[in-house]
N, C-alpha and C positions, 0 to 999 in steps of 0.2 A: 794693062793698067800700070802706070808708072807710080812708083812710091818714092817720095823724097824722105830725107832724114826726119823731118817734122812729122810726117805721116807714120813712119815706123815707130817713133817715140810715142805718138798718140795711141796706136793700137797696142803697144807694149804695156802702157798704163792700164788700158781697158782690160786686157787679158789678166794682168796682175791682180786687179780688183776682183775680177770674176773668180779666179782661183782662190783668192783669200776668202771670199764669201762662201764658196763651195766648201773650202776646208773648215770654215767656221761652222757651217751647217752640219758637216760630218762630225766635228768635235762635239757640237751640241747634242747630236744623236747619241754619241758614245758616252756622254756624261749624264745620262738619265739616272736620277736618284733611285736607289733601291730602298724605299721607305720600309718595306717589310723587314729587311735586314737591320735597319736602324732601330726598329722597335721590337726586335726578337730577343727575349730574355735568354734563350739558350745560347745564342751567339755572343751576347754580352758576357755571359758567364765564363767564356773562354779566357777573358782577361780580367776576371774579378776574383782572383785568388781562390778559385774553386767554390766560392759561395754562390747560392742562388742570387739573382739580381732583381731588385725592386726598381722598376722604371717609374718615371714621374707620371702623374695623372693627366692624360691628354684631354680629359673631359672638363678640366678646369676652365673658367672663363678666360678669354684671351684679351679682352678690351674692357674699358670702363663703359658705363651706360650713357653713351653720348646722345641718346634720345632726350636726355635731360638738359641738353644745351641747344639753343637756337639763336638765330640771327635777327629776331624780332626786337623792336623797341621795347624797353622795359617800362611798363606802366607802374608797377609796384616794385619797390626796391627795399630790401632789408640789408643793412650793414651791421653785422655783429662784431663787437670788439671785446675779446677776452684780455683785459688789461694784464700785462705781465705774462701772458700765456704763450711761452715759446713751445718748442716741440716736446721738451721733457715732461712738463706737467700733464700734457695730453697723453703721452705714452704711459706715465705713471697711473693715470686714471683708467686707461684701458687695461693695464696689467692688474690693477686692483680689482676692477669689476670682474675680470676673467677668473681670478683666483678666488674671490670671495662670494660672487653671485652667480655668474653664468656657467663657468666651467670648473666647478670644484674638483680638485684632484688632478687637473691637467694644467700643464704650462701652456696656456693658450689664451691670449688676450681677447677681451671684448673689443668692439669698435664703437667709437663715437659716431653719431649720425653725420657729423660734418666731415669726418675723415673718409666717409663713404661717398662723398660728393665726387662727381666725375672729373672735375678740374682742380688740380692742386698746383699752386705756384709757390714762388719764394721771393720775398722782398727784402731789400736793405732797409735799415732803420736808423742811420746816422743823422745828426743834425748839423747846423753850421758850427757848432761848438765842440762836438764830441762824437766818438764812435759808440759811446754808451749814453744814449739820450734819455730824456725824461718824457713823461706823458704829454706835457704841454707842447713841446716841439714836434713830437711824432704825430699827435692828434692834429696839429695844424697842418702837417704834411698830408695826411690822408683825408682830411676834411676839406682842404683848400687847394692842394697841389703845389704848395709853396714851402720851401725849406726855411726854417727860422732858427733862432737861438734857443738854447736850453732855458726852461722856465717861462717862455714867451707864448702867448696865446694869440693866434690870428694876425700876426704881423709879418712883414717881409724880413729877410735876413738882416738888413741894416736898420730895422725898426722904423723905417720912414713911411711905409705904406701899410694900409690894412689889407688883409687877404679876404677873399670872398669864398664862402664855403658852398659845397654842393647842396647843403640844406637850405641856405639862403637862395641859391639859384632855383631850387625846387619850388620854394614858396613863391618867388616872383613869377615862375612859369605857370603857376596855378595849381600846383599839387598841395596836398596836405602834408604836414611835416610833424613827425614825432621824435622826441629825444628822451631816451630812457636810460637809467643807470642804477646800479645797486648801491652806489655811493651818493654823495651830495650832488645836486644838479648844477652847482656852480664850481664843481671840481674840474680838473684840467681837461679830461677827455670830452665830456659833454660841452664844456665851454667853448672849445675850438670850433663848434658848429654854429655859434651865434655871437661870439664876443671877440674883441680885439684889445688886448692888454699886454703891456710890457712884462708884467709879473703875474704869474698864475695865482699868487697869493692875494691879489686884489679882489677878494671874494665879494665884497659889497658892490663894487663897480661892475663886476661880472654879472651879479644878480640883477642889477639895473638893466643891463643889456639883454638879459634873458627875458625880463618883463617887456622890453621893447621889441623883441624879435617877431612877435605876432605869429609864432608857431602855434600849431593846433593842439599839441598834446605833449605834456611833460609828465614823467612818472618815475618813481623810485624813492630815493632818499630825500632828506630835507634840504635846507640851504645852510651853508656854513656862514657864520658871522652875520646872521639875519639883521642885526641892528648895528652893524659896523664893528670895527676893531675896538672902539671905545664904548660900544653899546649905547650910543646916543642918537643914532639915526633912525629914520622911519623903518619899521619892520618891512622886510622885503615881501612878506606875504601880503601886507597891505598895499605895497606898490604893485604887486601882481594883480590884485583884485581891482585896483584903480585902472589898470590897463585892460580890464575885461575878463580876467581869468577867474575861474571857479577853483578854489582850493579845497581838495577833498582829503580828509585826514583819518578817516575810519574805513575799515574793510567793508562794513555794511553800506556806507555811502558810495564807496568805490564800485561795488557791485551794481549799483543803480545807475551809474554813468552809462549813457547809451550813445548811439550814433547821432542823436540830436544835439549832443554836447558841443558847445563852441568854446574853444580855448580853455582847456581844463588842465589842472596840475594835481595828480594823485600822489599823495605822500603816504608811504607805508605806515601802517598804524604802530607796529612795533619796530622801534629804531634802536641802534646799537652803535658804539664805536664812533662818536662824534657826529651823529646825525645820519649815518648810513643805514641801509637795510641790514637786517640781522643775517649773520652767516647761516648758510643752509644747515650746517651741523647743529646749530643752536635753535633752529626754528621748531615751532610746534605745529600741529595740524591746523591751527587757527591762523598761522602766520601767512602774510602775503609774500610771494617770491617773485623773481624776475619773470618767470613764465606767466604769472597772472598779469603783470604790467604789459608784457608784449601782447598777450591775448586781448586785453582791453584796448590797447592801442589800435589793433587791427579792427576791432568792433567800431571804434570811434571814427576811423578814417577810411575804411574800405569802400564807402559809398561815394567818395569823391570821384566825379566823372574823369578827372585827370590823373587819378591814382594817388600814390603817396610815396614819400621817402621816410624810412624809419631807421634811426641809429639806436642800437641797444647795447649797452656796455655792462659786462660783468666785472665791475671794478675791484671787487674784493678778492679775486684770484691774486692780484698783485699784492694786496695788503697782507694776505696770509703768507705769501712767499717772502715778503719783507721780514715777517716774523719767523721765518724758517719753520713753518707749521705744515708739514706734508699732508696730514690727514685732512685738515680744513681746506687746503688747496685742492686736493682731489675731490672733495665733496662739492666745492664751488665749480669745478670744471664739469662735474656730472650735472649740477643744477643748470649750468650754462647750456649744456646739451638739451636739457628739457625745454628751455626757452626757445632754442633754435627749432625744436620740433614743431612749435606753433607755426613758424614760418614755412616749414616743409609741408605741413598740412595745408596751409594756405596755397602754396605752390601747386599742390596736387589738385586743387580746385581751379587754379588759374595758371596752368603750365605754359601757356603761350606768351605771357607778358609779365612774368615775375622773375626777378633776379635776387639771389641770395648770395652774399659774400660774407665769409667768416675769417677773421684774422686777429692779430694782436698788435699792440703798439711797439712792444719791446719784450724782452725776457727779464725775469727778476730772480734774484737769489742765487743764481748759478746752480740750480737744482741738477743733481746728477743721480742716475740710477746705478748704484754700485759704489762700494767703498772698501777700504782696506779690511775692515773687521768682518765683512761678509763675503769678500772675494767674488766669485762668480755666482753666488746664490742671492736670492731675494726672499723676503718673508713679509709680503704685503699684508697678509692676514693679521699680523701683529697690530697694524694700525686700527683695526676695529676695536681695540681696547680703549681708545681715547674717547671720552664721553662728550667732549665739546671743544670749542675753539680755544686757542691759547689766550685770547683776550678775555674770555669768560673765566679761565683759571687765574689769570692775572688779578681779576677782581676778587677772587677767593683769597689770594695771597694778601692783597691790600687790606681786605676786611679783617683777616686774621691778625695782621700786624697792627692795625688800628686798635683792635680790642686788647692786644697784648704785645707792646713793642719789644718786650724781652723774650718773646716766644722762642723756644729752642727748636733746632732742626728736628731732633728726634721726636718731638711732640707733634710737629707738623707733617712728618714723613708719611703717616697713614693717608693723608689727603692726596699726596702725590700718587701713592699706590692705587687709591680708589679711582682717581680721575684718568690716569694714563695706563693702568694695568701693570706698571713697573713693580718689581719686587726689590725691596731695599734691605740690605744686611751689611752692617758695618764690618763683618768678618768674611765678606764674600771673597772669592778667589781674585787674585790680581791678574791683570792683562799682560803684565811684564813677564813673558816666558821666553825661553830660548827656542831656537828652531827645533831642537830635539824634543822639547816638551809640548810643541804646538798641537800635535794630534791628540794627546791626552786632554789638553785644555779645551780644544774644540768639541771633543766628545762630552766633556762635562758641561760645556756651554749649551749643547743641544738638549740637555735634560730640562732646561728651563731658560728659554731665550729671553724672557722678560726679567731675569735676575740681573741686577746691575752689578758690574764688577766693583772691586775696591776703589778703582780710580773714578768710575762714574758716580759712586756714592759720595766720594769726596768733592767731585765737581758740583753736585747738587747741594751739598752742605755749604760750600764756599759761596755758591750762587744765592742761597737763602740768606746768608749774612750780608751779601751785597744788596739784596732786596730791601734791607732795612735802611740803606743809605738814600739820600736824595739823588735824583737822576744825574745831576752834574758831577757827583762824587763817585758814581759807579764806573766800573771798567768799561771802556768803549767797545770791547768785543761783544757786549750784550746788545749793541745797537739801540740803546735807549729803551729796550723792552724790559719788563720785569725780569730780572736775571734768573730767578729759579724757574719761571714759567718758560722762557725760551730755552733754557738748559734742558728741561724735561722733554720738550718736543724734539730737540736735537738728538737726545739720547734715544728716544723711541724711534725716530726716523733712522738713526744709524743702525739700530737693531733690525729694522725692516729692510735695510739695504739701500737707503737713500742718504744723500749727503748734500751739503750746501757750501758755497764758497764765499757768500757775502749776504749782508742784509740790505744791499742796494741792488741796482739793476745790473744786468749783464748784456754783453754786446753781440750775441749771435744773430744771424738772419732769421726771419720770421716766415712761417708758412702762411699761405692764403688758400682758402677752400671756396669753391664757387659752383653754382648750378643755375640753370635757367637762361633767360634772355641776355645775350652778350657775355655769358660766362667764359667763352673761349678767350676773351681778352686777359684773363687772369692766369693763363697757363705760362710756364716758363719762369724766368727771373726778371725782376724789374724793381724800380725804386718805390718807396712808400708813397711818394707824391703821385705816382701813377694810379693809385687807388682812386683818388678824386677824379683824375682825368678820365679814367676808363668808366667809372660809374656815370659821370656826366655824359660820356659818349653813349653809354647804354640807354640813357634816358632821352637821347636825341637832342641834347643841348647844342650840338655842333652841326646841326642839320641832318643830312642822311647818315644813318648809322653805318660805320665802317664794318664791312663783312670780315669773315675770318681770314680772307686772303688779301684784304686791303690794308694799307698803312701799316705794314709789318715792320717790326724792329729789325734793322739790319746791323746796327752798331749801337753801343752804349752811349747814351747822351747824358751830359751833366745837367741835373735839374736846376731850376731857378733857385737862387739863394746861396748855392755853394760858394765859399770863398768870401762871403760878406761878413763884416763884423758889426755888431750892435754899436750904435753911436754912443751908448752909455756903458759899454763894456758889460753887457748883461750876461753874466756867467752863472 
């Protein structure tokens, strides 16, 4: 047999590949893992400085429970919005529960039911105007999938077009729709699901659009500016009733509302803070809370053969963060969890076609766990001394000063001590110590962590005098809150190991938690506009539902609206 050079080259390549494969197989055989050695404490001890070795627990779960995720079309959709609820208030609530309720004595946090969900993503939250957006623009993004300007509800970035929300799509598709919030129903977040306005402060016009929405269920707070800014227009409750809504304003009547109800608006009987529902920390056993409103919404809408879309907002998480009130914030997050449990219980009955998504619009207050005065320590248990919200204490201050405008701080101080647990002494030790004196100062501080320092005492005294002034004359660092009230919460928060950077919003990315039908779409990082797009996809609004391996993100795409400017400079 004759071989030419081409044949020789061909066989050379074949033999080379054969020996490479053979060598690879031999190497594979030689590289067999010695798992016994990997997990042998006695062998590990040889390089562990002579100490016995504690190996990690191999029996711990290795994955999330992905049985709670499926690729079915979502018939029932819950979207929960914790307004202002970035990752820090969630962490603070888990730590607080761990220390005070669940795991007393151990540094071990509890878990929120939504942080236990199998899918956790991360979303951006900027708008056309700023990296630190407001609730109007962010709600427009996750309600409609469209970026817009700060302070704008349901309009495109240039303010030329109206945006269409997933709630409106759901209603047109034949589903029941429910909108719930712990604040007023014509506030920014709920409004983005049914209204289109250049200004979020157009409360009356937003209320008119709420009445015209034809949604099935509204619940929570009242309506802001019910008779317009000048209080001369038709009461929005009357407008709602003319559009076929039943207004329910007592707990007894709310309990009677059933699945037979058509177009109902349940207003909490006890209201606080400009028509909002009462803070959880201030509620009594007779109070209605967000959980009650969600449960009743399920009862009213679950029999719809096409299912429902429900948005439920815990709006006062944000309000308490604006006020730099950590105790109230934590209690609001815990109450939010309770309302989410209603949806989880419903999912357990309808696991094949229920989607639950939990997120926030933005973060608020720049809440941090840790500050200079506590170092690496936290004392969450100190927060249990606060008896109610800052807004309730502000009313105590106002009432006291109305009765006696010349009231002296020393005479009012016992009320601060009673409400917050702080101990006030004009002769308390100063915080101004040298490095050499620090250990002795910290030891003295540990004897009574609620004792205010000389500087803190003076802060409260100055703030009390500021509280006697009109709002416009007060120092801007109090954020237009009653100065002595916000100062007291800040001091208690500092002692617990919490700090704040602002009374406004902050700009970090926001977590998204999900379970159920289509929940896989909320894994990874994405834009806040994608919340609307992906919920719409889960409900089948785009035809066949994209599976977990279909239509995957391969590169970041700029959402609609970026780069547009409002025609009227809406800033």
